KOLKOL-726067 format. One record per residue (C-alpha): y, z, x; residue number from 1; residue in three letters. Coordinates in steps of 0.2 Angstrom, whole numbers. Example, Ala and Ser with C-alpha at 12.3 -4.5 7.8 and 13.67 -1.06 7.14 Angstrom:
% residues 2
c2 | c3 | c1 | i | aa
-22 | 39 | 62 | 1 | ala
-5 | 36 | 68 | 2 | ser
//
This chain:
% residues 318
c2 | c3 | c1 | i | aa
0 | 0 | 1 | 1 | met
17 | -5 | 7 | 2 | lys
29 | 9 | 9 | 3 | glu
42 | 3 | -3 | 4 | gly
28 | 2 | -16 | 5 | glu
26 | 19 | -14 | 6 | lys
44 | 25 | -16 | 7 | met
42 | 15 | -33 | 8 | gln
30 | 25 | -39 | 9 | ile
37 | 41 | -31 | 10 | glu
53 | 39 | -44 | 11 | lys
52 | 49 | -60 | 12 | glu
53 | 40 | -75 | 13 | asp
71 | 41 | -79 | 14 | arg
75 | 37 | -98 | 15 | gly
91 | 24 | -101 | 16 | glu
109 | 24 | -103 | 17 | val
110 | 26 | -125 | 18 | val
129 | 17 | -123 | 19 | phe
135 | 22 | -141 | 20 | lys
133 | 41 | -136 | 21 | lys
143 | 36 | -119 | 22 | glu
159 | 29 | -129 | 23 | ile
168 | 45 | -123 | 24 | gly
168 | 44 | -106 | 25 | phe
169 | 25 | -108 | 26 | leu
187 | 28 | -117 | 27 | leu
192 | 39 | -105 | 28 | val
189 | 25 | -91 | 29 | his
199 | 11 | -103 | 30 | leu
213 | 22 | -107 | 31 | ala
224 | 21 | -92 | 32 | pro
223 | 2 | -96 | 33 | leu
237 | 7 | -111 | 34 | leu
251 | 9 | -97 | 35 | val
255 | -8 | -99 | 36 | phe
262 | -4 | -115 | 37 | trp
270 | 14 | -112 | 38 | thr
277 | 10 | -96 | 39 | gly
278 | 26 | -81 | 40 | val
289 | 36 | -74 | 41 | thr
289 | 45 | -57 | 42 | thr
286 | 60 | -67 | 43 | phe
270 | 54 | -71 | 44 | asp
265 | 48 | -55 | 45 | trp
268 | 68 | -49 | 46 | ile
258 | 74 | -64 | 47 | leu
242 | 61 | -55 | 48 | cys
244 | 69 | -39 | 49 | ile
247 | 86 | -44 | 50 | ser
231 | 88 | -57 | 51 | leu
220 | 77 | -44 | 52 | tyr
222 | 89 | -31 | 53 | phe
225 | 106 | -44 | 54 | ile
207 | 102 | -51 | 55 | arg
198 | 94 | -35 | 56 | met
201 | 111 | -28 | 57 | phe
194 | 122 | -44 | 58 | phe
180 | 107 | -43 | 59 | val
176 | 112 | -26 | 60 | thr
180 | 129 | -23 | 61 | gly
175 | 133 | -41 | 62 | gly
158 | 123 | -49 | 63 | tyr
154 | 122 | -33 | 64 | his
156 | 136 | -21 | 65 | arg
158 | 148 | -31 | 66 | tyr
145 | 143 | -45 | 67 | phe
133 | 134 | -37 | 68 | ser
131 | 142 | -22 | 69 | his
140 | 160 | -22 | 70 | ser
148 | 159 | -6 | 71 | thr
162 | 172 | -11 | 72 | tyr
165 | 184 | -22 | 73 | lys
176 | 189 | -37 | 74 | thr
181 | 201 | -53 | 75 | ser
175 | 196 | -70 | 76 | arg
194 | 189 | -75 | 77 | phe
196 | 177 | -60 | 78 | val
179 | 170 | -62 | 79 | gln
182 | 166 | -80 | 80 | phe
199 | 157 | -75 | 81 | leu
189 | 149 | -61 | 82 | ile
177 | 142 | -75 | 83 | ala
191 | 136 | -85 | 84 | tyr
201 | 127 | -72 | 85 | cys
186 | 120 | -66 | 86 | ser
182 | 113 | -83 | 87 | gln
197 | 104 | -88 | 88 | thr
190 | 91 | -74 | 89 | ser
179 | 84 | -89 | 90 | leu
164 | 90 | -79 | 91 | gln
155 | 96 | -92 | 92 | lys
151 | 118 | -93 | 93 | gly
151 | 128 | -74 | 94 | val
134 | 133 | -79 | 95 | leu
128 | 114 | -83 | 96 | his
137 | 111 | -67 | 97 | trp
130 | 123 | -55 | 98 | ala
114 | 120 | -62 | 99 | ala
114 | 103 | -59 | 100 | asn
118 | 106 | -41 | 101 | his
105 | 118 | -36 | 102 | arg
92 | 106 | -42 | 103 | thr
100 | 93 | -31 | 104 | his
98 | 106 | -15 | 105 | his
81 | 109 | -22 | 106 | lys
74 | 92 | -21 | 107 | his
90 | 81 | -8 | 108 | ser
84 | 64 | -6 | 109 | asp
69 | 66 | -18 | 110 | thr
60 | 62 | -33 | 111 | ala
65 | 75 | -41 | 112 | lys
84 | 74 | -37 | 113 | asp
97 | 72 | -49 | 114 | pro
105 | 58 | -41 | 115 | his
95 | 52 | -24 | 116 | ser
104 | 38 | -16 | 117 | lys
90 | 35 | -6 | 118 | lys
75 | 37 | -21 | 119 | ile
85 | 30 | -36 | 120 | tyr
101 | 18 | -27 | 121 | gly
120 | 19 | -25 | 122 | phe
125 | 14 | -44 | 123 | trp
113 | 29 | -51 | 124 | tyr
117 | 43 | -37 | 125 | ser
137 | 39 | -42 | 126 | his
138 | 38 | -60 | 127 | ile
119 | 33 | -71 | 128 | gly
113 | 51 | -69 | 129 | trp
129 | 58 | -78 | 130 | ile
128 | 44 | -91 | 131 | val
110 | 43 | -94 | 132 | gly
100 | 56 | -105 | 133 | pro
90 | 65 | -94 | 134 | asp
103 | 80 | -85 | 135 | tyr
111 | 82 | -104 | 136 | lys
105 | 100 | -106 | 137 | glu
111 | 115 | -97 | 138 | thr
96 | 124 | -90 | 139 | lys
99 | 139 | -88 | 140 | leu
83 | 147 | -80 | 141 | asn
91 | 142 | -65 | 142 | leu
110 | 148 | -67 | 143 | ile
102 | 167 | -72 | 144 | lys
114 | 175 | -62 | 145 | asp
131 | 169 | -69 | 146 | phe
121 | 165 | -88 | 147 | ala
121 | 185 | -90 | 148 | lys
140 | 183 | -94 | 149 | tyr
142 | 179 | -113 | 150 | pro
161 | 172 | -112 | 151 | glu
151 | 158 | -100 | 152 | leu
139 | 156 | -111 | 153 | ile
152 | 151 | -124 | 154 | trp
163 | 142 | -112 | 155 | leu
151 | 131 | -106 | 156 | asn
145 | 128 | -123 | 157 | lys
164 | 122 | -127 | 158 | phe
166 | 114 | -114 | 159 | his
180 | 103 | -120 | 160 | leu
191 | 115 | -123 | 161 | ile
199 | 118 | -107 | 162 | pro
204 | 97 | -104 | 163 | pro
210 | 97 | -122 | 164 | leu
221 | 110 | -118 | 165 | thr
227 | 102 | -101 | 166 | leu
229 | 85 | -112 | 167 | leu
239 | 92 | -123 | 168 | ile
249 | 102 | -111 | 169 | ser
252 | 87 | -101 | 170 | val
258 | 76 | -115 | 171 | phe
271 | 89 | -122 | 172 | phe
278 | 92 | -104 | 173 | leu
278 | 75 | -97 | 174 | gly
287 | 72 | -114 | 175 | gly
300 | 86 | -113 | 176 | tyr
305 | 80 | -94 | 177 | val
303 | 61 | -98 | 178 | asn
316 | 62 | -113 | 179 | ala
327 | 75 | -102 | 180 | ser
326 | 63 | -88 | 181 | ser
331 | 50 | -101 | 182 | ala
347 | 58 | -110 | 183 | gly
339 | 58 | -126 | 184 | val
341 | 72 | -137 | 185 | glu
327 | 83 | -137 | 186 | ile
317 | 82 | -151 | 187 | thr
297 | 82 | -158 | 188 | ile
300 | 63 | -160 | 189 | met
307 | 60 | -143 | 190 | ser
296 | 70 | -133 | 191 | ile
279 | 64 | -143 | 192 | met
287 | 46 | -138 | 193 | ser
290 | 49 | -120 | 194 | his
274 | 59 | -116 | 195 | gly
262 | 45 | -119 | 196 | leu
264 | 39 | -101 | 197 | ser
262 | 56 | -95 | 198 | ser
247 | 59 | -104 | 199 | leu
239 | 40 | -99 | 200 | ile
244 | 43 | -82 | 201 | ile
245 | 62 | -81 | 202 | gly
229 | 66 | -88 | 203 | phe
219 | 50 | -89 | 204 | phe
221 | 41 | -74 | 205 | leu
220 | 56 | -63 | 206 | ser
203 | 63 | -72 | 207 | thr
197 | 43 | -68 | 208 | val
200 | 44 | -51 | 209 | ile
194 | 66 | -50 | 210 | leu
179 | 60 | -56 | 211 | leu
174 | 45 | -45 | 212 | his
179 | 57 | -31 | 213 | gly
168 | 70 | -38 | 214 | thr
153 | 57 | -38 | 215 | phe
156 | 48 | -22 | 216 | ser
148 | 65 | -13 | 217 | ile
133 | 61 | -22 | 218 | asn
135 | 44 | -16 | 219 | ser
144 | 37 | -4 | 220 | leu
143 | 53 | 9 | 221 | met
123 | 50 | 8 | 222 | his
127 | 32 | 16 | 223 | met
142 | 33 | 27 | 224 | phe
146 | 46 | 41 | 225 | gly
136 | 55 | 54 | 226 | lys
123 | 66 | 54 | 227 | lys
128 | 81 | 65 | 228 | arg
112 | 92 | 59 | 229 | tyr
91 | 87 | 56 | 230 | glu
94 | 93 | 35 | 231 | ser
78 | 83 | 30 | 232 | asn
91 | 71 | 19 | 233 | asp
103 | 57 | 21 | 234 | glu
118 | 69 | 21 | 235 | ser
132 | 63 | 32 | 236 | lys
148 | 70 | 39 | 237 | asn
164 | 57 | 36 | 238 | his
183 | 64 | 40 | 239 | leu
190 | 51 | 24 | 240 | leu
180 | 60 | 12 | 241 | leu
184 | 75 | 17 | 242 | ala
203 | 71 | 15 | 243 | leu
199 | 65 | -1 | 244 | val
189 | 78 | -8 | 245 | thr
197 | 93 | 1 | 246 | leu
181 | 97 | 12 | 247 | gly
169 | 91 | 6 | 248 | glu
167 | 76 | 17 | 249 | gly
156 | 89 | 28 | 250 | trp
141 | 85 | 20 | 251 | his
129 | 86 | 31 | 252 | asn
136 | 103 | 37 | 253 | asn
133 | 110 | 19 | 254 | his
118 | 99 | 16 | 255 | his
109 | 108 | 33 | 256 | tyr
118 | 128 | 28 | 257 | tyr
122 | 127 | 11 | 258 | gln
128 | 148 | 12 | 259 | ser
144 | 147 | 17 | 260 | thr
162 | 146 | 9 | 261 | val
168 | 133 | 23 | 262 | arg
162 | 116 | 26 | 263 | gln
170 | 109 | 40 | 264 | gly
162 | 122 | 53 | 265 | phe
172 | 119 | 66 | 266 | tyr
193 | 122 | 66 | 267 | trp
196 | 101 | 67 | 268 | trp
185 | 99 | 52 | 269 | glu
198 | 98 | 41 | 270 | ile
193 | 109 | 24 | 271 | asp
208 | 112 | 13 | 272 | ile
197 | 121 | -2 | 273 | thr
193 | 133 | 12 | 274 | tyr
210 | 136 | 17 | 275 | tyr
215 | 141 | 3 | 276 | ile
204 | 152 | -3 | 277 | leu
205 | 161 | 14 | 278 | lys
223 | 161 | 8 | 279 | phe
216 | 168 | -8 | 280 | leu
207 | 183 | 1 | 281 | ser
223 | 187 | 8 | 282 | trp
230 | 196 | -7 | 283 | phe
211 | 202 | -11 | 284 | gly
210 | 189 | -29 | 285 | ile
193 | 183 | -21 | 286 | ile
182 | 193 | -5 | 287 | trp
168 | 194 | 4 | 288 | asp
168 | 176 | 8 | 289 | leu
153 | 171 | 18 | 290 | lys
157 | 166 | 36 | 291 | pro
147 | 153 | 44 | 292 | val
134 | 161 | 57 | 293 | pro
134 | 158 | 76 | 294 | lys
117 | 152 | 79 | 295 | his
117 | 139 | 63 | 296 | ile
133 | 132 | 70 | 297 | lys
126 | 131 | 86 | 298 | asp
108 | 121 | 81 | 299 | ser
104 | 105 | 77 | 300 | arg
89 | 110 | 68 | 301 | asn
80 | 123 | 57 | 302 | lys
67 | 126 | 75 | 303 | glu
82 | 130 | 86 | 304 | glu
92 | 138 | 71 | 305 | ala
79 | 151 | 73 | 306 | lys
77 | 154 | 94 | 307 | lys
96 | 154 | 92 | 308 | leu
99 | 169 | 80 | 309 | lys
84 | 179 | 91 | 310 | leu
94 | 176 | 107 | 311 | glu
111 | 181 | 101 | 312 | tyr
103 | 197 | 93 | 313 | ser
97 | 200 | 110 | 314 | lys
115 | 198 | 118 | 315 | leu
123 | 207 | 106 | 316 | asn
113 | 224 | 107 | 317 | lys
115 | 223 | 126 | 318 | lys
//
């Protein structure tokens, strides 16, 4: 049997996309085209860029580093705020997101990986697994540490509430600012008419870019870049994608060692999410940020890491 045929047999049988159930997802992607009728203002672009980076921080610092990997601690109230802000990204509930991500790490680049580019191809890893029927339900058994909080269960169930509140806020804020800049009388009608472009660019366009920025980690980060560590998968490190995703581009680092709050292991590996989290820790908002152990950073594979851990422990005892 040829190797390619073996890989085909090892694939899981994934369901076909039911397009009528993905109309909302499609409309989100088409909505920015309405800018040709609404026009666009400078404030709309400021909103777009700001909301991309703010929400990207909550994707990587919230969905990923907190709920998926528990790399720092915080209060129950702040935990809820992080979850709420993360879900404004329109990437479903934090329990759903984190449970799927834990499955990805457990079975990275194997047939059981939800989005392996190696097994299922680029497009499936990028977007197919999201619009397909196989990963719609939240596997609470994989996220028991956070599923014990009823407020997170509620938020996960009603995951559209955060993005809807952001949508409404952007609409009225943009309408007010744009109407003021245009020098028209501030009324409900003027705010609503001037808020459409903010809604299209500030919310919908930034959301589309944010979605694909996040998706690129599942697809592009298993294609382009360099491998420092033997992580038993195709994860790689890439500076450009690290900048676009505020630090997630150090993907090979992360797959080699998941239990650290930082993904840029070295000072020259820019990790903006880590810098923000470190800043928040100075004010006691979060704490117990898990570092990168020296034996992990200095090794290249798990066997070497074990040897270095033993060596470093002996040196510390002297």
